[in-house]
N, C-alpha and C positions, 0 to 999 in steps of 0.2 A: 222774744224767745231765742232769736239768733245770738243775741248778746250773751245770754246765759249758756248757750251751747258753746260759744267760743271761750267764755271764761272757764267753763268746766274742762275743755280740752287743754287750755293753757295751764290750769292748776294741776291737771293729771300729768302733763309733761314735766312740770317742775318737780312733782313728787317722784316721777320715774327717774329724772336726772339726779335728784337727791339720793335715791336708793342706790344708784350705781356709783355715786361719788363719795358717799359717806365713809367708805372703807379707807379713804385717803386721809381722813381727819385723825390726828393723833388722839390717843386715849383720853387725854385731859380735856378734849373738846366733845366727848361723847354726850355729856349732859346738854350742851348747847344744841347739838344736832337733834337729840331726842325732843327737846323743847320746840325747835323749829318744825320738826316733822309733825308733832302733835298739833301745832298751830295750823300748819298747812292742811293737814287732814280734816281738821274741824272746819276750816274755811271751804274746802272742797265739798264736804258734806252739806254745808249751808247752801252753797251754790247749787248742788244737786237738788236740794229741796225746793229752792226758788224756781229752778228750771222745771221741775215736775209740776209745781203749782201753775206756772204760766202755760205749760203744755195742756194741762187739764182745763184751764180757763179758756184757752183757744178752742179746744174740742167742744166745750160746753156752749160756747158762742156759735160754733158752726152748726150745732144741733137746733138752734133756735129758729 
């Protein structure tokens, strides 16, 4: 669980940094930035899902 927590924090930081820095990219790089952002958001969502799964699994095992 801690691994997914840390991965989610890292991916969120990368997305935050991208958001603040993308204004510096020239217009001809917009498509690349959008593609990267979409990929990073998809990866972040995947990690959130895995983190939720393992938190639920942990809770279920505690109840046994």
